[in-house]
N, C-alpha and C positions, 0 to 999 in steps of 0.2 A: 821475304823472311829467310834468314839463314837456317841451316839445318842442324847447327850445333852452337851451344852457348856455354859459357863458363858456369853460370848459375841460372837455373830455371826455377821460377817461383809460380806455384799454383795458387791463384787468388790474387786479385789486384785491387782490393778495397783498401781500407786504411792500413792494415798490417802489412800486406804484400807491397803496397806502394811505399810505405815508410822504409821497408827493407830495401826496395829497389833504389830509393833515393840515397840511403846511407851507404849502400854498396858503391854506387856510382860516384858519390862524393868522397869516398875514402881514398886518400892519396896512395895507399898501399895496394889498391886494387886496380889492375890493368886489364881486366877481362870484360866480357860482354854479358849483359843481363837480359833475360827474356821473362816477361810477366804474362802468364796465360790466365785470362779472365773471361768467364763464360758469358757475361752480360755487361756491355759497356754502358747501359743505362743505369746500372746499380739499383734498379727499382726495388729489389727484394733483399739487397745486401744489408747486413746488420748495421754497417756504417751509416747508411742512408736513413734507417729507421730508428737509430739510437736517440736517446735523450741528450747525448753529447755533453755529458757532465764530467767533471774532473774533481777529485778530492784527495786528501791525505788522511782522512779519518778511516783508517783500516786498523786491524789488530796485529797484522803481520808487518814486521819491519821492512821487508823487501817491497811490499805493496806501497808502503808510505814513501820509500825512496823513489820508486817508479813514478808515483804521483807527483812528487816534488820535481823530478826531472822533466815530466811531461809539462807541468806548468811553466817551468823555465823555458822550455822549447816554444810553447805557444806564445809567450810574451815576446819572443824574438822572431816568430815565424815570418812576419812580413819582410824582414831583411834576409833571413836564412833561406827562405824558399823563393826569393825573387828571381825572375828570369828576365834578363836584359833590363834590370832596374825596376821591373813591375812586380810588386809583391802582392800576396793575397790579402784581401780585406778580412781579417780574422780576429775581431775583438773578442775578449774574454770578459764575461759578466761575472765579476768576483763578488757575488752576494753571499757566498758561503753555503755550507751544509749545516743544518740544525737538526741534530738527533735528539729525540726526547725518549726518556726511559722511566719506567716505573720501578725498576731495580737499578740503583746507581752503581753497583759494584763493577759491572762489565764496562760501563763508560769510564770509570776511574782507572781500571786496568788498561784499557785501550789508550786513554789519555797519557798515561805514563810512558808508553811506548812511543806515541806520536811526538811528545815533547822531546824525548831523547833523540829522535831523528830530525828535529828541527822544524816540525810543523807548527803553524801558528793557530793553535786550537785552545779555546777557553771552556772551562766547565762553569755552568751557570745554575744557581739555585732557582727554585720556582719564583721567588721574589725578583731575582735578577732577570729572569726570563720575561716576567710581566713588565718590568721597567723598560727593557730593551725592545720587546715586541708586544706592545699593548693590545694588539688585536688577537693575541693568543690566549686560549683557554688552557690554563695549566692544571686543571683538575686531574688528580691521579698521577701527575708527573713528579718524580722525585729529583730528577737532575736532567740538565740539557748539556749538549756538547756542540759548540759553535765554531766553525772555521772562520776566523776573523779575516784572513787573507789567503790567497793561493788556492781557493776553491770556488767553483761556480760552473759555468757552462759556456759553450761556444758552438760553432757551426761545423759539425763533423764532416759533412759533405764537402764543404770548402777546403777543410784540411786534407781530405783524401785527394781531391783534385789538385791541390797545390803540391802534394807529394808527387803525384803522377806527372804533373807538368814539369816539375823540377827534375825528376828522374829522367824523363824523356829528353830534356834539354842537355842532360849530361851523358846521353848515349843509350839509355835503356830502351828496349823495344817492348811494345805491348801488342798482343794478338788476341782477338776475340775467339776463344775456343775453350775446350775443357780437357784437362788431363784425365785419362780414363785407365791408364795402365803403365807398366814400366818394363824396361829391359834391364837385366842385371848381369853382372859378371862377379860372382861370389858375393863379397861384402860391399860391392860398389854398384850404385845405380848408374847405368851408362846411357839410358835413354828414357824419354817420357812419350807415351803414345797419346795422340790427340783424338778427340771425338770426330773431328772432320777429316781424319785420315792422316797417315804419316807418323813419323817418329822424330823427335828432337833429341839430339845427343846433348848430354849435360855433364859438366864437371862436378856440379853439385845440384841437388834438388832440395827445395824448401816447400813444405806443406803449410800454406796459409789459407786453406780453402774454406775455413769457417764452418758454420753450422750445417751448410748444405753439402759439404764434401770432405772435411778434414778426417772424419772417422773412416770413411770409405777408402780414402787414399792411404791412410795409415795401415788399414787391414790389408790392402793390396801389396804393401811392402812387408807384410808379415809381422807387424807390430800393432795389434789392436789397441785402441786408446779408449778410455771411459768417457767419451764425449758424445753428447746427444743434443738434438735440436729441441728446445723448449719454447713454446709460444708465450709471448708477453704482450699484453694489450695496453695501449696508452690512449687516454681520452683527453680531448681539448674542450675547455669551457671558457665562457666569458663571465666575469664577475667584477665586483668593485676592485679598483686598482689600489694596491697597497705598496707604498714606496719601500724599496730595498728588501723585498720579500726574498727569503733564502730558499734553498731546496730543503723543504721541511719533511722529516721522516717521523711519523707518529709511532708510538710504541707498538701499534698493531701491524706496522710494516707498510701502511699506506703512505705514499709520498706525493708531493705536489711542488711544482715550481712555476714561476712566471715565464712566459715567452711572448715578448711584445705586449700587446693588450689582452692576451689570452693567458690561460694557465694549462699546464700539463699535469695529469694525475694518473697514477697506476698503483698497483698493490701486490701483495703476496700472490704466489702462484696458486692455482686451484689444486684440489686434492681429489682424484689423482692428477698428476702433472706429466702427461705422456710425451714420449719422443715423437715429434710430429713435424711435418712440413706444411701444415695447415696455416693459412693466413687470414682466416675468418675472425672477425672481431666478436668477442663475447659481450654483446651489448648489455645483457642483464647485470653484468658485473658492476657497472657504474652505479645504478640505483640500489642494488642489493648489498654491495660490499664496500664501495668507495665513498659515495656521497654521504651516507649517515656518519661515517667516521670523520670526514672532512668538515661537515657542518657543525659537529660537536666540538671539534678542535679549533676551528676558525669560524666563529658565529657569523662573520661577514659573508661567508659563503653559503649561508642557508638559502640565499637567493642567487641563482646562477642560470646560465643558458648553455646546455651542451651543444657543441658546434660540430665536432667530428671525432673520429677515432681511427686508429690503425693498429695492426698487429705485426710484430716482428719476432725474430728468434734470437735467443741466447745460444751460443755453443757452450752448453753447460758441462763442466767437468764434474761428473756425478761422484767422483772419488773424494774431492775436498774443495770444490768450487774455486780452484785457483788455476792459473795458467800452466800449460805444459810447453816449455820452451827449451830448445837445445837440440843436440844430436839424437837421432833415433838409435836406440841400442841395437848392436849387431850390424850396423851399416856405417861405412867410413865417410860417406859423403851425402847423407840424407838428414835433413833438419826439420824441426816441427815448431810451429807457433799456433797453438790451438787451446780450446777449453777455457777461454777468458771469462766465461760466466757473467757477461754483461759489462766487463771492464775493458774490452779490447780497444775501443777508440781512444780512451784516455791513456792507455798503456802503450799505444802504438809508437809514439816517438822514442821512448826508452827501449822497448823491445826490438824495434827495427834497428836501432843503433847497436844494441848488444849482439843481435844475431849477425849483423854485418861484421862486427869485430871477431866473433867466433869463427866465421867462415874465412875471413881474410887473414887474421892473425893467429888463429888457433886458440884463442881465449878471450875472455871479457877484459876490457881495458878501463872503461870509465865507470861502469856499474856492474857488479857481479850479480848475474841472474841465476847463479847455480842452484839456488833453492827451488827454482821452477823446473828443474831437470826431470825428465821422465822417470829416472831411476827410483824416485820415491814411491812410484806406483808398485813396482816389483818388490820393493823393500817393505811395503805396507806401512809407510811413514807419512801419513797425511799432513799437509800444511794447512791446518784449520784456520779459516778466516771467519771471525765472528761478525764482522760488519759487512754482511751481504744484503744488498737491496734487491 
């Protein structure tokens, strides 16, 4: 490994590897990229433990645009990320998201923004919901919002590995280590210190360290960020197979989607919802909070078999539940991609591309990510996202 790189990226999961690929693929970039990833198994990475879903049903215009860009990328990933003609097997199941609401006004307001941005989303009355989804109990539902195309789920681990493989083929270097500190010269980061010893010189540094490290690295650079690790549990069960089952979000916040012959289910966070690195599954959550809601909403799931479960972490932006992307204030060559609050994998194609443009060209070229900038924190200007799962 060389001791100096033009761009050093801390974190090599979906976000860091997307950035590495987009930098290496940019014809205007002639430098060298180093990705520092502490665990090449990615066993506890949010990317590996994600539900791997993608949507445009947000309330903020930028999140909708990022979702549209992500889906466009996924549809062409087999060609775009091919190495020597061998592309990743990355199908997208476009069964859509189906939001149910007891109060229709929020869905109507969100729908207006989504349609204005070009998302293919339909509002459905209870009768229309029952006609299209006959297995659904619509009691108490005032309105539904369904993504007819461009929404669904995919394999996030395959996407991450495809980004990494393509970035490596274009010259990016990966090292299994961890950034633990920095060397600075005024407003410039000149080096990154590694856990296994030594220092790597860098022309630019990017913090993509996720729930386990982004806040720590930002604080070490003198700019604390409101990002914490929050545990989320996902349960897997077997039940009757229902054709074209969408990712269903009940008004309670309980969500469920199919995965092969199984289904995945989760729900709202506990109260309190602590900052934690704990990966223990909250097993009582299934029978006490999730299954009763599920069985009432989808009677076919009154009978099911719980198979397994896992816990992962959101890098939660406690300020407004939206991403923090861009240059770190007060530093000329340090950048941040953190606080995605559960949306990181689906936003990685667009954010990786945008950050690469910012680093190489000094500004966003294809999609302006300026609303994600850190400056909104200091200004007390939250970018409120109403559609948070």
